VMD Tcl script that draws the C-alpha trace (Angstrom):
set ca {
  {-26.28 -11.48 -0.94}
  {-24.61 -8.21 -1.32}
  {-22.29 -6.84 -4.11}
  {-19.08 -7.86 -2.29}
  {-20.29 -11.14 -1.14}
  {-21.02 -11.74 -4.99}
  {-17.98 -10.87 -6.02}
  {-16.04 -12.37 -3.68}
  {-18.16 -15.91 -4.56}
  {-17.44 -15.25 -7.85}
  {-13.49 -15.42 -7.02}
  {-13.56 -18.18 -4.96}
  {-15.51 -20.21 -7.91}
  {-12.93 -19.53 -10.31}
  {-10.00 -20.07 -7.85}
  {-11.48 -23.50 -7.16}
  {-12.21 -24.16 -11.16}
  {-8.54 -23.20 -12.12}
  {-7.20 -25.54 -9.41}
  {-9.53 -28.63 -10.23}
  {-8.35 -27.98 -13.87}
  {-4.65 -28.22 -13.28}
  {-4.74 -31.05 -10.75}
  {-6.78 -33.02 -12.95}
  {-4.75 -32.37 -15.73}
  {-1.67 -33.65 -14.02}
  {-3.14 -36.43 -12.54}
  {-4.21 -38.05 -16.32}
  {-1.12 -37.41 -17.82}
  {0.69 -38.58 -14.77}
  {-1.95 -42.17 -15.52}
  {-1.00 -41.73 -19.17}
  {2.79 -42.24 -18.67}
  {2.48 -44.59 -15.82}
  {-0.81 -46.56 -16.38}
  {0.09 -50.75 -17.91}
  {-2.62 -52.23 -19.51}
  {-4.14 -55.43 -17.51}
  {-2.62 -58.44 -18.53}
  {-5.17 -61.43 -18.86}
  {-3.87 -64.79 -18.56}
  {-0.81 -63.39 -17.64}
  {2.60 -66.13 -18.50}
  {6.05 -65.67 -16.15}
  {8.70 -65.21 -18.57}
  {10.92 -67.93 -16.71}
  {7.68 -70.70 -17.63}
  {7.31 -69.19 -21.28}
  {11.11 -69.83 -21.64}
  {10.59 -73.11 -20.71}
  {7.06 -73.77 -22.77}
  {9.58 -72.46 -25.60}
  {12.18 -74.95 -24.82}
  {9.64 -77.88 -24.43}
  {8.07 -77.39 -27.76}
  {4.65 -76.12 -26.18}
  {4.56 -72.61 -27.64}
  {3.64 -72.51 -31.91}
  {3.49 -68.80 -32.45}
  {4.24 -65.29 -30.72}
  {3.20 -61.98 -31.03}
  {6.43 -59.36 -30.41}
  {5.14 -55.68 -29.87}
  {7.79 -53.67 -28.04}
  {8.37 -55.36 -24.65}
  {5.36 -57.06 -24.88}
  {4.98 -60.79 -25.98}
  {1.75 -62.41 -26.85}
  {1.75 -66.30 -27.16}
  {-0.21 -68.43 -28.61}
  {0.52 -72.15 -26.99}
  {0.32 -75.84 -28.56}
  {-3.32 -76.35 -26.47}
  {-4.60 -73.31 -27.97}
  {-4.45 -70.51 -24.87}
  {-3.44 -67.37 -25.13}
  {-1.34 -65.87 -22.85}
  {1.03 -62.51 -22.57}
  {4.10 -61.72 -21.02}
  {6.76 -59.32 -21.16}
  {10.98 -59.31 -22.16}
  {12.73 -58.49 -19.49}
  {15.66 -57.51 -21.95}
  {16.69 -60.76 -23.05}
  {18.74 -60.44 -25.98}
  {18.68 -64.29 -26.84}
  {15.21 -64.56 -27.36}
  {14.70 -64.84 -30.95}
  {17.55 -66.87 -31.03}
  {15.92 -69.31 -28.77}
  {12.46 -68.96 -30.66}
  {13.99 -69.59 -34.24}
  {15.59 -72.96 -32.22}
  {12.71 -74.40 -31.02}
  {10.88 -73.19 -34.72}
  {8.34 -71.05 -33.21}
  {6.44 -68.81 -35.70}
  {7.25 -65.01 -35.13}
  {5.36 -62.03 -35.56}
  {6.34 -58.43 -34.68}
  {4.12 -55.21 -34.56}
  {5.47 -51.43 -33.76}
  {4.74 -50.08 -30.58}
  {1.63 -47.17 -30.32}
  {3.66 -44.68 -30.92}
  {2.96 -41.02 -28.87}
  {2.20 -37.80 -31.59}
  {5.37 -35.27 -30.93}
  {2.74 -32.73 -29.49}
  {2.18 -35.52 -26.87}
  {6.00 -36.10 -26.19}
  {6.34 -32.02 -25.70}
  {3.84 -31.78 -23.49}
  {4.45 -34.16 -20.95}
  {8.24 -33.04 -21.18}
  {6.96 -29.60 -20.70}
  {4.67 -30.22 -18.19}
  {5.98 -29.72 -14.94}
  {7.39 -26.25 -16.00}
  {4.00 -25.30 -17.25}
  {2.55 -25.98 -14.24}
  {4.81 -23.48 -11.99}
  {4.54 -21.01 -14.44}
  {0.69 -21.65 -14.19}
  {1.34 -21.75 -10.27}
  {3.36 -18.35 -10.30}
  {0.56 -16.17 -12.08}
  {-1.82 -17.38 -9.61}
  {0.49 -16.38 -6.72}
  {1.27 -13.12 -8.25}
  {-1.76 -12.04 -9.01}
  {-3.40 -13.01 -5.39}
  {-0.75 -11.18 -3.59}
  {-0.79 -8.26 -5.91}
  {-4.80 -7.86 -5.56}
  {-5.37 -9.00 -8.60}
  {-2.39 -7.08 -10.51}
  {0.51 -9.17 -12.67}
  {4.10 -8.49 -11.26}
  {4.46 -5.35 -14.13}
  {2.04 -3.81 -12.13}
  {4.14 -2.77 -9.05}
  {4.81 0.66 -10.50}
  {0.65 1.71 -10.74}
  {-0.03 4.50 -8.18}
  {-1.92 3.02 -4.34}
  {-3.75 6.29 -4.28}
  {-7.87 4.87 -3.70}
  {-10.26 7.14 -5.51}
  {-13.20 8.07 -3.64}
  {-16.78 9.00 -5.98}
  {-18.82 12.19 -5.40}
  {-21.53 10.21 -3.53}
  {-19.51 8.92 -1.27}
  {-18.02 12.43 -0.35}
  {-20.02 13.28 2.57}
  {-18.60 15.15 4.79}
  {-19.17 19.37 4.45}
  {-17.58 22.05 6.13}
  {-20.40 22.04 8.65}
  {-18.61 19.03 10.23}
  {-15.21 20.55 10.49}
  {-15.15 22.78 13.64}
  {-12.45 24.92 14.92}
  {-10.38 25.97 12.55}
  {-12.33 28.61 10.74}
  {-9.28 30.58 9.45}
  {-8.11 27.63 7.70}
  {-11.43 26.75 6.07}
  {-11.09 30.94 4.58}
  {-8.36 29.85 3.44}
  {-9.65 27.16 1.42}
  {-12.96 27.72 0.43}
  {-11.62 29.39 -2.85}
  {-10.76 25.97 -3.83}
  {-14.21 25.01 -3.65}
  {-15.09 27.57 -5.82}
  {-12.42 27.30 -8.40}
  {-13.68 23.24 -8.51}
  {-17.20 24.21 -9.39}
  {-16.66 27.02 -11.91}
  {-13.05 27.86 -13.02}
  {-14.07 29.95 -15.94}
  {-14.94 32.54 -12.89}
  {-11.59 32.80 -11.96}
  {-10.14 32.30 -15.51}
  {-11.74 34.86 -17.07}
  {-9.59 37.58 -15.07}
  {-6.40 35.92 -15.71}
  {-6.62 34.22 -12.18}
  {-4.64 30.98 -11.59}
  {-5.75 28.58 -8.52}
  {-3.01 27.46 -6.38}
  {-1.91 24.46 -7.55}
  {-1.40 22.54 -3.98}
  {-2.04 23.60 -0.42}
  {0.25 22.13 2.42}
  {-1.97 22.14 5.74}
  {0.70 22.25 8.13}
  {-0.25 21.70 12.20}
  {-0.36 19.24 15.42}
  {-1.53 15.84 15.20}
  {-4.98 15.85 15.69}
  {-6.25 18.87 14.52}
  {-8.44 17.75 11.66}
  {-6.39 18.39 8.31}
  {-7.57 15.17 6.80}
  {-10.79 16.04 8.06}
  {-10.86 19.52 6.16}
  {-9.18 18.13 3.38}
  {-12.35 15.52 2.67}
  {-14.70 18.71 3.33}
  {-12.96 20.46 0.44}
  {-14.10 16.95 -1.85}
  {-17.34 16.80 -0.52}
  {-18.38 20.46 -0.83}
  {-17.10 20.80 -4.34}
  {-18.19 17.64 -5.16}
  {-15.43 15.97 -7.09}
  {-13.41 12.80 -7.28}
  {-10.90 12.34 -4.84}
  {-7.76 10.55 -4.64}
  {-6.07 9.76 -1.04}
  {-2.63 8.51 -0.59}
  {0.01 8.13 2.32}
  {3.61 9.36 1.80}
  {5.04 6.32 2.55}
  {3.11 4.06 0.20}
  {5.07 5.53 -3.04}
  {8.28 3.68 -1.74}
  {8.85 0.76 -2.21}
  {11.89 -2.15 -2.27}
  {12.12 -2.20 -5.75}
  {13.69 1.05 -7.29}
  {11.97 3.04 -9.69}
  {8.64 1.99 -7.98}
  {8.04 5.64 -6.26}
  {8.59 7.28 -9.11}
  {6.42 5.06 -11.17}
  {3.85 5.28 -9.09}
  {3.79 9.16 -8.86}
  {3.82 9.38 -12.52}
  {0.74 6.57 -12.27}
  {-1.44 8.92 -9.51}
  {-1.21 11.67 -11.84}
  {-1.96 10.39 -15.09}
  {-5.55 8.90 -13.28}
  {-6.13 12.23 -12.00}
  {-5.73 14.12 -15.21}
  {-8.49 12.02 -16.65}
  {-10.49 12.71 -13.82}
  {-10.02 16.40 -14.21}
  {-11.52 18.50 -11.53}
  {-10.18 16.25 -8.67}
  {-8.19 16.52 -5.80}
  {-5.37 14.59 -4.80}
  {-4.79 14.04 -0.81}
  {-1.02 13.00 0.36}
  {-1.09 12.56 4.04}
  {2.40 13.03 6.13}
  {4.03 14.14 2.82}
  {7.14 14.62 4.97}
  {7.69 10.48 4.48}
  {8.47 11.44 0.53}
  {9.27 15.17 0.52}
  {12.15 15.47 3.03}
  {15.10 17.74 1.79}
  {17.41 15.97 -0.50}
  {20.82 15.66 -0.53}
  {21.70 15.06 3.11}
  {24.19 12.98 4.98}
  {23.16 9.36 5.12}
  {21.92 9.26 1.71}
  {23.03 8.00 -1.60}
  {22.57 11.37 -3.01}
  {20.61 11.65 -6.31}
  {19.82 7.74 -6.96}
  {18.16 7.24 -3.56}
  {15.13 5.92 -4.27}
  {13.22 8.35 -1.81}
  {15.17 11.32 -3.96}
  {13.55 10.21 -7.14}
  {10.43 9.66 -5.96}
  {10.63 13.20 -4.71}
  {12.29 14.55 -7.74}
  {9.18 12.58 -10.15}
  {6.78 14.67 -7.56}
  {8.00 17.89 -8.29}
  {7.96 17.36 -11.94}
  {4.48 16.35 -12.02}
  {3.06 19.60 -9.96}
  {4.87 21.97 -12.19}
  {6.95 20.58 -14.98}
  {6.46 20.61 -18.84}
  {3.04 19.07 -18.67}
  {0.57 20.57 -17.14}
  {-1.90 19.03 -14.98}
  {-5.17 21.71 -15.05}
  {-8.26 20.87 -12.63}
  {-5.82 18.50 -10.46}
  {-5.58 20.55 -7.04}
  {-2.73 18.17 -4.51}
  {-3.56 19.17 -0.86}
  {-0.67 17.46 1.31}
  {-0.71 17.57 5.09}
  {2.03 17.18 7.55}
  {3.28 18.73 10.97}
  {7.19 18.74 10.21}
  {7.09 21.41 7.33}
  {9.96 22.32 8.84}
  {12.09 19.32 6.69}
  {9.99 19.47 3.74}
  {12.38 19.79 0.31}
  {12.92 23.63 -0.39}
  {12.09 23.26 -4.39}
  {8.23 21.72 -2.84}
  {7.19 24.40 -1.31}
  {7.70 27.60 -4.31}
  {5.22 29.28 -5.92}
  {3.95 26.68 -8.38}
  {3.68 23.36 -6.44}
  {2.64 24.38 -2.94}
  {1.95 27.56 -3.30}
  {-0.26 28.06 -0.20}
  {0.58 27.25 3.15}
  {-2.39 26.87 5.56}
  {-2.19 26.24 9.62}
  {-4.37 24.11 11.13}
  {-3.61 24.93 14.85}
  {-4.74 24.01 18.00}
  {-8.65 25.46 18.56}
  {-9.36 28.00 20.94}
  {-11.95 28.10 23.46}
  {-14.29 29.07 20.68}
  {-13.59 26.90 18.64}
  {-13.28 23.47 21.34}
  {-16.84 24.49 22.02}
  {-17.56 23.69 18.83}
  {-15.96 20.86 18.30}
  {-17.39 19.62 21.50}
  {-20.56 20.27 19.79}
  {-20.05 18.05 16.81}
  {-19.02 15.30 18.65}
  {-21.46 15.73 20.99}
  {-24.23 14.60 18.81}
  {-23.74 11.44 18.32}
  {-24.17 10.24 22.08}
  {-27.25 11.20 24.30}
  {-26.33 13.69 26.79}
  {-28.00 15.24 30.00}
  {-29.37 18.24 30.68}
  {-26.80 19.15 33.27}
  {-24.11 19.56 30.30}
  {-22.59 22.35 29.81}
  {-19.89 22.31 27.29}
  {-18.56 25.91 27.61}
  {-17.40 25.00 30.99}
  {-15.53 21.78 29.32}
  {-14.03 23.78 26.66}
  {-12.35 26.39 29.39}
  {-11.07 23.55 31.34}
  {-9.42 22.02 28.13}
  {-6.63 24.41 26.86}
  {-4.10 23.01 24.34}
  {-6.47 20.43 23.91}
  {-6.72 18.85 19.75}
  {-9.99 18.29 18.10}
  {-8.60 14.37 18.64}
  {-8.32 14.69 21.97}
  {-11.77 16.51 22.46}
  {-13.57 13.89 20.55}
  {-11.67 11.13 22.91}
  {-13.30 13.13 26.14}
  {-16.75 12.32 24.42}
  {-15.99 8.89 23.78}
  {-14.48 8.11 27.22}
  {-17.19 9.75 28.91}
  {-19.76 7.55 26.76}
  {-17.85 4.57 27.94}
  {-18.40 5.77 31.65}
  {-21.89 5.91 31.57}
  {-22.41 2.49 29.85}
  {-20.11 0.94 32.56}
  {-22.58 2.98 35.35}
  {-25.54 1.53 33.31}
  {-26.55 5.52 32.39}
  {-28.91 5.89 29.63}
  {-27.53 9.73 28.88}
  {-24.09 10.85 29.52}
  {-23.81 13.70 32.02}
  {-21.93 16.78 33.29}
  {-20.03 13.99 36.12}
  {-19.02 11.65 33.31}
  {-17.68 14.46 31.16}
  {-15.20 15.61 33.88}
  {-14.15 12.76 34.92}
  {-13.33 11.85 31.13}
  {-11.51 15.07 31.22}
  {-9.38 14.27 34.18}
  {-9.00 11.02 32.84}
  {-7.32 12.41 29.48}
  {-5.52 15.48 31.42}
  {-4.27 13.47 34.69}
  {-4.14 9.97 33.50}
  {-6.92 6.57 35.33}
  {-7.08 6.43 38.66}
  {-4.96 3.23 40.25}
  {-7.21 2.13 43.21}
  {-5.21 -0.57 43.70}
  {-2.43 0.72 45.05}
  {-1.52 0.10 48.61}
  {-0.10 3.16 50.29}
  {0.81 3.43 53.90}
  {-0.93 5.96 55.80}
  {2.84 8.22 56.26}
  {3.34 7.68 52.95}
  {0.23 9.27 51.87}
  {0.36 12.32 54.12}
  {3.95 12.46 53.20}
  {2.61 12.87 49.38}
  {0.16 15.50 50.56}
  {2.64 17.70 51.61}
  {4.43 17.58 48.64}
  {1.28 18.09 46.91}
  {0.15 21.07 48.74}
  {3.05 22.37 48.79}
  {2.82 23.07 45.04}
  {-0.93 24.36 45.06}
  {0.17 26.86 47.35}
  {3.06 28.17 46.03}
  {1.40 28.14 42.65}
  {-1.51 30.14 44.35}
  {0.32 32.94 45.72}
  {3.08 33.51 42.70}
  {1.94 36.36 40.31}
  {1.03 35.44 36.95}
  {0.42 31.91 38.22}
  {-2.45 29.73 36.56}
  {-5.00 28.91 39.13}
  {-5.30 25.47 40.53}
  {-7.85 23.65 39.07}
  {-7.51 20.20 41.44}
  {-5.06 18.47 43.88}
  {-5.03 14.87 44.45}
  {-2.66 12.38 45.85}
  {-5.09 9.55 44.30}
  {-2.19 7.45 41.78}
  {-2.92 8.56 38.64}
  {-0.87 7.15 35.29}
  {2.73 7.48 36.12}
  {1.88 10.21 39.01}
  {1.77 9.33 42.83}
  {0.01 12.58 43.01}
  {-0.85 15.67 40.93}
  {-1.59 19.42 41.24}
  {-3.31 20.55 38.11}
  {-3.16 24.22 37.03}
  {-5.52 25.43 34.00}
  {-5.22 28.46 32.74}
  {-7.93 30.89 32.83}
  {-7.97 32.09 28.78}
  {-6.31 30.73 26.01}
  {-2.15 31.74 26.40}
  {0.71 32.33 23.17}
  {3.28 33.09 25.09}
  {5.11 33.90 28.74}
  {6.17 36.36 30.43}
  {9.54 36.21 32.69}
  {7.16 36.77 36.07}
  {5.01 33.94 34.98}
  {7.94 31.39 34.05}
  {10.08 32.13 37.38}
  {6.43 31.71 39.29}
  {6.18 28.31 37.70}
  {9.27 27.28 38.73}
  {8.44 28.52 42.21}
  {5.73 26.47 42.25}
  {7.59 23.43 41.09}
  {10.33 23.49 44.10}
  {6.87 23.91 46.79}
  {6.39 19.92 47.06}
  {10.29 19.44 47.37}
  {10.07 22.36 50.32}
  {7.12 21.38 51.88}
  {9.10 18.24 52.57}
  {11.95 19.41 53.98}
  {10.02 22.00 56.26}
  {7.73 19.12 57.54}
  {9.83 15.81 57.59}
  {13.56 17.30 57.65}
  {16.63 16.65 55.36}
  {16.38 13.01 56.49}
  {13.33 12.20 55.01}
  {13.00 13.68 51.72}
  {11.69 11.58 48.68}
  {13.24 11.52 45.01}
  {9.55 12.61 44.27}
  {10.71 15.98 43.33}
  {12.87 14.30 40.34}
  {10.66 15.26 37.59}
  {9.98 18.46 39.62}
  {13.79 19.67 39.50}
  {14.41 18.89 36.01}
  {11.56 20.66 34.76}
  {12.30 23.79 36.83}
  {16.10 23.54 35.50}
  {14.99 22.99 31.65}
  {12.92 26.23 32.31}
  {15.49 28.40 33.67}
  {18.05 26.71 31.13}
  {15.85 28.13 28.34}
  {15.35 30.99 29.90}
  {18.84 32.41 30.36}
  {20.10 30.55 26.60}
  {16.98 31.25 24.36}
  {14.38 33.63 25.79}
  {16.86 36.39 26.37}
  {15.74 36.63 30.17}
  {18.82 37.11 31.54}
  {20.81 40.82 32.20}
  {24.14 39.16 32.04}
  {23.70 36.79 29.08}
  {21.84 39.43 26.86}
  {19.26 38.45 24.32}
  {21.48 35.86 22.59}
  {20.53 31.87 21.75}
  {23.84 30.41 23.42}
  {21.92 26.64 22.35}
  {20.21 25.83 18.95}
  {18.15 22.45 18.34}
  {18.51 20.78 15.56}
  {15.63 21.46 12.74}
  {16.70 18.21 10.87}
  {15.59 14.82 13.15}
  {16.19 11.75 11.19}
  {17.89 13.40 8.55}
  {21.70 12.46 9.45}
  {22.36 16.28 10.29}
  {24.07 16.57 13.85}
  {23.57 19.68 15.52}
  {26.31 20.61 17.38}
  {24.39 23.90 18.55}
  {26.55 27.53 19.20}
  {29.92 27.30 19.86}
  {30.46 28.98 23.13}
  {33.94 29.43 25.38}
  {34.38 27.96 28.55}
  {34.15 31.49 30.44}
  {30.76 31.96 28.61}
  {29.23 28.34 29.39}
  {30.17 29.13 33.20}
  {28.54 32.60 33.25}
  {25.50 30.58 31.58}
  {25.24 28.20 34.41}
  {25.88 30.82 36.84}
  {22.92 32.42 35.68}
  {21.05 29.21 35.96}
  {22.03 28.88 39.34}
  {20.89 32.40 40.34}
  {17.06 31.81 38.64}
  {16.62 28.81 40.45}
  {18.48 29.66 43.87}
  {16.35 33.07 43.47}
  {12.96 30.90 43.00}
  {13.29 28.60 45.43}
  {14.08 30.81 48.39}
  {10.85 32.75 46.88}
  {8.81 29.19 47.25}
  {10.22 28.54 50.61}
  {9.42 32.25 52.31}
  {6.17 31.81 51.14}
  {5.43 28.18 52.91}
  {6.85 29.52 55.83}
  {4.23 32.57 55.62}
  {1.63 30.07 55.24}
  {2.74 26.92 57.39}
  {-1.10 26.60 58.49}
  {-2.73 26.67 55.44}
  {-0.24 24.13 55.10}
  {-1.47 21.61 57.61}
  {-4.46 22.35 56.74}
  {-4.44 21.51 53.05}
  {-2.87 18.23 54.17}
  {-5.64 17.11 56.51}
  {-8.12 17.48 53.38}
  {-6.40 15.59 51.13}
  {-6.01 12.69 53.70}
  {-9.77 13.28 54.39}
  {-10.70 13.35 50.65}
  {-7.77 12.21 48.70}
  {-8.95 15.17 46.16}
  {-9.87 18.86 46.22}
  {-10.82 21.31 43.64}
  {-10.74 24.69 43.10}
  {-13.69 25.45 45.54}
  {-12.08 23.78 48.13}
  {-8.39 25.01 47.56}
  {-10.29 28.45 47.77}
  {-11.82 28.04 51.02}
  {-8.35 26.81 52.58}
  {-6.70 29.50 51.00}
  {-8.94 32.28 52.61}
  {-8.44 30.48 56.50}
  {-11.82 28.77 56.18}
  {-12.98 24.98 56.31}
  {-12.62 23.29 53.47}
  {-16.57 22.31 52.28}
  {-17.26 18.89 51.10}
  {-16.69 17.98 47.91}
  {-18.65 18.80 45.44}
  {-19.88 15.17 44.41}
  {-19.87 13.69 47.74}
  {-17.22 11.60 47.02}
  {-15.69 10.79 50.01}
  {-12.85 8.54 48.57}
  {-11.22 8.36 52.45}
  {-12.46 4.66 52.75}
  {-10.80 3.45 50.00}
  {-7.87 1.26 49.91}
  {-4.39 2.96 50.38}
  {-1.66 2.73 48.05}
  {2.01 2.01 48.64}
  {4.57 4.89 48.12}
  {7.21 4.53 45.29}
  {10.58 5.72 45.27}
  {9.51 8.55 42.36}
  {6.56 10.92 41.97}
  {6.64 10.90 37.95}
  {4.46 13.30 36.99}
  {3.33 14.21 33.18}
  {5.41 16.04 30.65}
  {5.65 19.47 31.40}
  {4.82 20.04 27.57}
  {0.87 19.16 28.69}
  {-1.63 21.78 27.96}
  {-2.34 22.36 31.05}
  {0.36 23.10 33.69}
  {0.88 20.23 35.96}
  {2.72 19.35 39.15}
}
mol new
graphics top color blue
foreach p $ca { graphics top sphere $p radius 0.5 }
foreach p [lrange $ca 0 end-1] q [lrange $ca 1 end] { graphics top cylinder $p $q radius 0.2 }
display resetview
């Protein structure tokens, strides 16, 4: 039996014994109060009176309400007095000998116990309930910290298990050196940072990096979430902060890791809160005091993680508290390959797997996204009864995460499929011929996720900024689908499939004019501000602009849209033959890749798909009245 099973069994036995004692005591006392001694040769009271008046009773012995009767013929009987006040007179009249004895008296302690037993039983039940609901803690333990302490031998994560964030690892290596040898820094007067704030998008490995620090240093690791501090009881959050730091000081040197610290560390004093008495603010104040107050916390290093550093209180970020901010960003192509190498060790892989190609095709993916690719590929291989994960499964898993799962069950008419094919071909051709545009990765008219058709653009390298020409090329390619529909089918048959394209193009044009300073007329000014304080009660009104300035902004946005619309229209008119051939290829194979697109753009006949997956005989899918493509903020360009 495992130690955990023994503890559960012991707890079960103790609870069983406790309740057995409680119910046994209750039964005995109830039985004591309500039990009556059995009557042998009992006599009805009416018969007893008749015998008394008939002279058939020699003597009686009265003890409380019980009457023992001795008849003239030698019988011993018993009866009970129902409250007859004339009984003594009747007995004396009949010349019956009367003897009285006092009834048995209960002790004072027993009487008190019987009177208070129901209340005592309720108290016992309440204590047992509170111990169970609080995991063995009493009602006075609400303020105890919920931080979980992991021993040194349980911290198995090392820096070798963390990939894709080399700069962040370099920032925290000195923490490990300090925890292993504090004198190395202290003898030179150096003070190690009290706290480190890890900032970055979700899934980039902030929590994993904190665990690796503890694993490398070989110290205890306290972990807690920011939301665990605040409860429904006032003052509980501050009490838990105090208790957490008290435990940490007892086990110093150690690490406290607070995940999602923005849940408790948001800026104070905003509208919508009750000022300094607010429970969240009390918790934050206590955290500030513990991190850098009158009492020292030597040997205790606080590591916090958040993806919303902009909403944290400024007092929390000052030197002496969170001295250092470590940005754990999205990995570059080299980092993505390293992350894939870490996760691929968990699955058997084929000889054809080239992780470098997967890394190049996943710009903007986080570590969690890359781990999901490996997992999806393993599931696909298992579904096909394969023994190893091959490159084909990895590519399909990547496409599934990028574009969504294929929907083979949707039925679509030939006319609607061809209209979708022209729409997606229009996106592809304009994107291929526009300067600085990302190259096309794949075009498909197979419904995926929320999209009925999709054109995928993948950058050739990691990009951290965009030029004006690149943005205008993106706007032109977004309108390529609508323009292709108009050229082939006319205005009467144009569909609402471009609704998302128009929305994204308008958003790009508006940002170019109002935020990025790409308009010569409006100049390098910001005409609209986004709120940086969501959920805080603040309302962002944006920059106040006059009606005349707003009219100029609208005209500039219209100018950007019209200029690129006309550019896309001219490109499609000049390449109408390629448009027809690409639509035919999509009707034949439903999905075409970069090699086939290159053949079509060069005026050649497209080669068959590389995986020989001819999906022309798959069931057709019905056209719906909108084509919803994934959001613009996806890692790769999608149209």
